[in-house]
N, C-alpha and C positions, 0 to 999 in steps of 0.2 A: 032066649036063653036063661039058663039055671043064672037064682044071684048070683051063687057063689065062682059060677063061670067070671059073672060079670062082672064082681071083685075084684079074682088073681089079670081080671084086661085092665079093669084102671089102676089098679096098683102098679101091677111091668109101663102101663105110659107113665107113671107119673114117677118113675123109678126115672127111666128111660128121658125123663125131661132132667131130671135132676140130674144126670151123667151127663147129658148130652149139652145140655142150657147150660156151657159156660160163659163169663164171664169176656166181654172184646174187650181188649187196649190198646188205646188211640194214644198215637203222635203226631207234634203238631211239626214243625218246622216255623224257628222265629219267629220268623215275621206270621205265621201260624196261615201262609198262603196252600202249605202240603199237607195234607191229613192223610196220616196213613192207620190201621185196622188193623190191626190181625185176631181171629176167632177159628174157635173149630165145630167142627161140627162130626156125623158120622162117618164122613170120609175123611174124618183129618185139619189140618193146618188149612186157611187159607187165608187168604189178604188183598185192602182194597188199599187204591190212593187216589185223594180226590188234587184238585190244583182251581183253587178261590170258589169252590166251591161243585168244581165240573168233574163227575167221574167220570176218570181216565184209566183209570184200571180195576176192572170188576174182577166180584170174583177171582183169585187164581190163587193155584196148592200151591203147596211147599209137602215138598214129599224125598230124603234121603231112602236109601233105599242100605245094608249091608249083607253079604256074604254069613256074619253071624247073625242071625233072627229075623232079618228077613228085614220089611221097607215100618223105617219107622214114618204111619200115617192114619193109624185104629188105635181108637180106645181113650184118646189124649186129651191131657186136662194140662190145662194152664194154671199156672200159682199166680199170685199175687205178685204184681209187676209196678214199681217204681218209677215215673220217667224223671230225666236230670239230664239239666245243664253244663254242657262240655265245650267247654274256649278254651285257643292254643296258640301260640305265634310264634313260631318257626322263620330259620333262612332255607333257600334255594339258590344250586350256584347251578343246576341243571332244573328248567322251569319258564313260567308262562310268566314268571317277576319272582324277585328274592325276595322281598319279605312276604308273609302270608299269616293272614289273621282267618284261623279259623271256627268255628262258631253254628253246632248242633243241638240239637236233641235228643237222646240218646234213651233206648231201654232193653234192658238184658230180658227177657220174656223164658220162665224158665218150663218146662215141659215134660210130660210124663204118661209112658207107659198104665193103662190101670188095669192089664188084663199083662199076659204072656210073660215077658223078661223083666215087666218093667221098667225099662230101659229111660234114661235122664238125659236129654241134652238144649240147650238153649239157643232162644232165636237173639241174635242182634240185634238191635234197627234204629239206626241214627235218619236221622231227615232233617237235612238243611237247608237256608234258603233253596237250595238251586238243584236242590236229588233229595234223591232217600233211595236207604242201602240199606245192606240185610246178608247177613251170614247165619251158619252154623258152627255154633262151640261143641265141641264134645267133651267133657271130663273123665275121666278119672269111676270110673264105676264098678263093681264088684259082679256087678248082669256082661261085663261084657273083661274079654284077655288086653293081655296093657298094649295089642295089635287088635285093630281089626281093618279089612277092604271093604271102601265104598263098594258095591256093583251100577251105582244110579243115585245121580241125585239129577232128580225129574222134575223145576219150576217155571212155573208155570205162569205167563205172565201176558192176563187176558184183555189187550187193550180191545176199547172202546172203536165206536165213531170211525171204523173204517178208513184209519191211514195212512196214508204213501208213505210208502216205507222203501230207501236206501239205502242198499245192501248185498253186501258179498256176499254171494253165492259159488260153495265149494261144494266137489265129489268125495269128499275123503279127508279124512282127519291129518295126510299127509299133503301136508300145502306148504310150498315160499308165501300163499297169502294177498301171493301179487294176484291180477284179473281184474277187470270190466266190473261198475258194478248197476245193480241193477233196478231198477226204481218203478211201482206198481203201487197200487193197492193191496192195500193187505192180504182183502181175500180175494186175490189171484193170486198170490203168491206161489209160485210152484209148490204142495205139498213132500215132506219129510224131505226135504232137502235141507245140507248143513248149509248153517247163515253165518258169517267171521263175524265179529263185532268190532268194532261198535258198532251199530248201523242206528239211524237214523230217521222217525216217525213223525209223520206232518196232520196233524188231528185239522177237519176242515173249519175249524172255528179259530185257525189260529196259532195255536196251541204246539206244544213241540213235542217230544218226547223219543230218547239216545238211549241205547240197554246196553252197558259194559260191563268189565270187573276190576275192582281195586286188590293190591294185596297176593299177588295168585304167588303162593310162596308152600312147596309142600307138596302142593294138592293139580289136577290135570285142570286143560283147559278148558277152558265154557267154551259152549258152540249154542247158536239157535235154532229153532228148525220148529214150523209151520204141524203142526199135531192132531187133524182129527181137528182145524180150524180154531186151534188153536194156536197160541208159539211153547213152547218149552226149550226148555235148557237140554245139549245135552254132553257130556263128557266126553275129552281126550281117552282112549283108554291104553291102560299099560300093552309095550311092542309084543302082540305076538300073539296075541288075545285078544278075546273083545270083552272077555266079562267084571273085569275086573280095575277100573279107574284111577283109584288111589287105596296104599295101605297107609291108614292112621296109625303111628304113633301114640296112643292117649296120653293128655288133652292134647286133641286136635283142631286146629282155627282150621272151617271153608273158606276162600278169600268174599272178600262182598261182589254181593250182586245190584250192582251201579243204575236209578234208575234217571237218569237226568232230566230233567224239571221245566219248563219255561212256557214264554210268550214270546222269548230275543233267540234264534237260534246262535243268534252269534255270542250271546253271553254262553252256551257248552265252549264254546275254545276259549275261553277267558276263563271258568270256571279253573277250582282247582282240587275239586272236588277228589278225585284219584287220591292225588300226592294227602291229602287229608287225612285217608284212610288208609297208610302207611304207615310204619315204623318209623321213625327218626333217624337219623345217617348213625350207619354204624366205622366212618371211619375217622377215628380222632385227627389226625397231621392233617386236613388238607390245599397241607400250600401247594401240594406238587400241580396242584391238577389244574393243568391247563388249558377249559375249552378256546376254538377260533377256527383256521379251517382250512383246509385241503387240498392238497393236488389229488388227484383220481387219476392215470395218464393208463391206464389197463382202458379208458370211457375211449379218449381220443385214437389210439392206435398207438402209446407210444413214442409220437412225432417231436424229430432232433430235424437241427437243420442238416444239411447235407455236410457239412464244418466235422461236424464232432465223427471223431477218431474209430470206429468200429462197435457203433451202438448196439444195446446189450442188456445182458442183464449184468452189467456193471458201472464203475467208480463214475466213469467221466458220464454214462448216459444220464445217473439218477443227480447228478452234480450241475446237470444244466437244469433239470428240474427245483434242483436248492438253489441254486444262484434268481433262477428265476423269483422264489417265496421270497426272499433273503432283498432282493431291491425293490416287489412291489408289496409288501406288510401278508406275504400267505406262512399260517403258523407252521405249519406241515407241510412238509413231504410225503406221501407215499408211496412204496416199495411192496411193487404187486408182481408183475413177470414182465414178459419181453418174448416172443418168438409163440407166443402161446405155452412159453413153460414159468411155473412158477422161478421167483428166488431164491428158493428154500432147495433143499435133495428129497425128489419124489421119481420114483419111478413105476408112478402113474398115466394112467395116460387123461389126455381132456380137462386137468384141471383137480381130476380125481387122487385122492389118493392111493399108493399101491404100500406094497407088506413092508420097505421100504420106507417110507418118508420118514422126512427130522427134520419137522419145521424147527429144533435150535444149529440148523446148520445150513450157510448156504452154499449158495451153487458153486464152481472153480471161477474161478474171475471177479466175484462178489466179495470182497474185505466186510464185511458187515462195519466190523471196528473202527475202521478207515472213516467208512460215508459217517458211519454216525459223526465220530470229532470236527470231521471237517465241518460237516452241517450246523452242530453245536456253534462252533466259533462263529458261526457268518448269523446265527440266533433263530437257526433255522430245525422245527425235530423230525425227527425221522417219526413214523410208521409203518406197518405192512399189513399184507392182506396171509389171512390162515386159514387155512377148510378148515371145520370141527373134525372133524374125522383123523383131518391129522395130524393138530394137537392134543387134542382132548388123553389124550394116551401118557404124549408125555411132556401132558401139563409141566407140572413142578420145576423140571430139569429146563423148559421149552423156556418160563417165565425170568425161572433166574438168568438167564445167558439173553436175554433181552436189558432187562435192567444190564449187566454188567457189559454189555455194547454199549447202551447210551441211549438202548427206544423208549421210545415215550406209550406207546399207543398203537390197537391191532385192531382188521374189524376182523372179524371171528362170520364164518361164512358158512352155508348150506346146511342147516340144524335141519329146517321144513320138520319139525313135531313140539307139538305141546305139552306132551302126555308128562305124569309126575316126575318122569326119571330125566326128564331130557329141558324141563324148569329148573330140578333140585342139580341139574351138572349148569343151567345156564349161572347160576346163583352159584355152585362154590368158581367158575372163572372170574366173575366181578368178585371176589371176595381175594382168592388169592394173585392178581392182579392188584387189585388197593395190595395188597404187603409186598409188592414190586413195584408201587409205581407204577401203575398200567393205566391208556382209561383203554373201554372198551366201547369199539362198534357191533353191536352184531347183528345179522344182514341177514340174509335165509331166513329169520326166525318172525315171531306170534308178537300184537300187539304189544304196547307196554303199560302196565295194568299202576304205576305211577311208584316203579319200585327206584326212581331214581332218585328218588330220596333217601332212601334209603343207602345206596350206593352209586352217590353223584358220579364214580369215573363208570359210570352205563354214560356213556355221552348219547348215542343217539339208536336209534333199531330202524329196521325194516319192516318187512310184513307189507308193501305197498307198490303198486307199478305205477316206476316209476322210469329215468328216461335213457337210462339203462338199452332201456327192450328196444329205444328209438337204434341203436345196430340191425336191430335186424326185425321188427316189424313197429307198422305204425299208427299199434291204437295208444299211443302218451298220447293224448290231443288236451286244448284246453277245457274240455267238457271234462274229463277225467279229473283231475286237479280240480277243479271245482268241485269231482265226487269225495275226492280226495278228501278234502276242510272241510266236508260237513259232517265224516263220519271217519275216518280215522284218524283227521288228527285230534278229535277230542278224545281221546286215549294219553297222547304226548309227542313227543320226540318223532318226527317221522327220515327217515331216512333215504335223500337221493342226493343221483348225479346231477349237481346243479352244474349251472354254470358254461349251456352250450350258448355258442357263439355264431351260429348259423341254424338261423331262422328264417324257415319258412313253412310260406303256407300251406293247407291242407297238398291243393294241387301241385305244388312246389315240390313237396317232399320224396324225398329218392332216399329206399335204403343204404345207408353209410355204413360198414363195418366199421372204417378208418377217418374221421371223422363226420360222424354222423351229423345228420341234420335232425333239427329242433324243428316242432307243429305249432307253432302262436310266438309272437312279439318277439321281439327283440329286452321286449319290457316289460315283457310278461312273465320272461324268465328271469329281469331283476326281479323282478315281483317278490317273485315267489322265495328269494332268501328271508323276507319279512315275513312274508302270508306264513310259513313252512317252519316247526317251536324245532329246532337243529343246532341243537354248540356247537357242532361238526362241522360246517357246509361243506360242501366240497367246490372245486375252484377244476373242474375238470377234463374240462380242454385247454387247450395245446398250449404253451404260452404267447407264439405268433399265432395266436387268435384272440387274443387279448390286447398285442401290443399298443395301442397309440389308438384304441379302437374306443366309440363312442358306449358311455356305459360303465366299461371295468374300471372308472375311477368309483364306483357308486358302490363293488364289488370288495374292492378295499377298506372301504372307509365301513361298512356295514356287517357293525358287532355280531356276535351267537347266540351270547345269553340279554341275557332284559331281566328289567328293573320291577317292567310293568307290560300290562295287554290291554288293550282297549278297542273292540270292533265299535270303529265307526257305523258300518250300515252290512247288512250279506243279505242274501236272498238265495237258501237253499238250489242248486243246478243252473243259477244262473253269473251272478256275478259275491263278490266280497272284496272288503277295505277294511285292513285293520293296520292298530298304530300300536307300534310297538316301542316301548322309554329303552334308553340305557344314562343313567344316569340323570344331564339335563334336557338330553336331546331325544326326539323325535323320531321315528322313521316305517315310512305308512309304504304298506305294498296293497292296491291293489291289485285286483283280477276277475276279468269276462270269460265265459263259455263265447263258441261262437259268434254270437251276436257282439253291436255295436253300443257300446252302452256313452250316458249320460247323465252325470248325476250329480246336481248343486250338495257339500256341502262344508258347514262349522268345523272348526275346530275345536268343538269346544272340551275338549276334553286337554290341552295348554294351562297349563297357570295360565296366571296375568302375562302380563306382558307384549315384552317385541321381538319376532322369531324372522331372521332371516328360513326363507323356503327355496329351501332346490331342489328341482321338480325336474325331473327325468320322464317324458313325456313318449305316444304315438307318435309319427310321422302323418301327413292324413293322411287319411285312407285311403285318396286316390295313386300313393307311392307303393309302387308291388314290391318293394325291395323290403320287408316287417325286419332286418337286422337295423334301421335306416331309425330312430329318434328325435324328437325336440327334446332341450334344453334352454329353461328358464331359471332366473332366480327371481322373486317377491318377496314385500318382507310385510307382516305377518303381523296380527293378537289371534286371540281365542273366535276373537266373534267378526272373521275376516271367512264371508266364503267365496272357496274357489268352487269352483265345476271338470269334475274327473272325468273327463275323457279318453275315451275304449275304443280301437279297433277292435275290429270281430279277432278274440283268440289274443285279446292282448292286454295289455297292463298300465298299470304307473306307480312312481317310486316317487321321496321325496325327504328330502330330511334337515328336519328343520332344530335348528341348535337359533338360544337369547343371543341379542344380538346385546353387545357391551352400549354399558351406560357413559 
């Protein structure tokens, strides 16, 4: 090779090395156990994550693409970035704790193209002791118009060690997010199939990782997909096309991509990382927000005694449930339907809105003002069920009418989407509901992402297979409940049709649309009121199923919001015991899968002092009636060891309260 040619080759190599040999930005958690590093090479941005020195996420790409200018992934340089410590103390009405201390290390990494349009965006990274999160921040700039279209955000999660994944697989983006979870090694997971979040990953060395998102605002919902043996993100497209995922008015932020990391899966259930990553509360006056339990008569078939005159969508039928609520301390009665017709005017079929559906007008024979007034005199709030596509076109007038009647809140159902348009419509509903002093329960909806901090009038949301399915299938089992606890529950409040008091084993279970059975013991059902985070716990069986029945007194006692959450012990796929505090009282809920469980545990989470423990436990396994239970009272301290005995599909609950000195 001529000398001059060798000179140019060396010069080219030197230029290339100078161009691409950029600095790596590294940031650790406050306790230094989690390390997140980000850098660039010829293919663009990539990151790695380790925990206690063990690599958990190997080189993983960050790639976002736009209709205007294409992919942001080539000829990138990172500018200098200085980590900083962020601490924050805030309060929650809806959540795992009432007072939260947030501490993380943060860095904002500016990234610029060296060629093409020379666009710039920032990668913001926050690392907590229980996980790491990153997001894209796109500033205004002359290289882009005021509005840009995101065509893809394909972030990879190159997990090491072939972990066991527990996740909900979906056929497409139009989904109610209800189904049975798949559990398999990541290498064996079906490729190119949408995976819902949160998803849990169990590493062979006893470490755990979960992936989800936080602060989903003016953006598309995210899924995972194994593609060419690496997990990648996928965004839900805007309706009626497949190319555009997000229309972004600059400046614009993506949601946080969150990786919970640790050696105790129960810590993920305790974690407040999602609310830490959301904006502060936007409702100034919170005095009208009253979480509590509610009836939901649709589930039991709207059962009433034979003595009720002319049952139906009318005053007397609803007052039967209101009287039950008033007598037994249930805060709300939900008006849903009767005879498979909504309580509001609708000319559609099968609960779907017709052309003249009007959720601001009750059907003839139901005076909603009279019902709300009568219930209020008894200390009971009225709430209603509404189909989203009947409500949204008449949102303002409907909410104004609800406030006039005195309705306290509503279940909004059948959205089944999480594209940017639907995300924005749901936020609009929360904002306008707050203006009219209404709480919201989203059903047929995507996972929460911590937004209850910003809009605490969102009491709960579904996005999970739950006991409503007992009316037509046998899918919901104690094993399914355990999977939900380590996946969907990590995202936040989980709406279930709780309170079925006709417990049955799998062999005893029969499908009944009216008076449904539930699989598992009665104590398993009681424990779900503590295991689940849900500010609007349902009491959805008929009154006669509860009155005089053992265990109903626990439903009357158990709160729906909490000051503190502690996981006593947990093993994914097998069992879980959670303690939650309200004031000075603690409530413990333990559930197991189809196996019998016997565990000895102490009450180390308790403060010093003497406590009374009221315990509701499964009856002996020789008893074929799963509605039977055993109640006992014990005197304990934080050093007392108690045996938690769980029948197959069983549970146990405790109410612990300080003894008077």
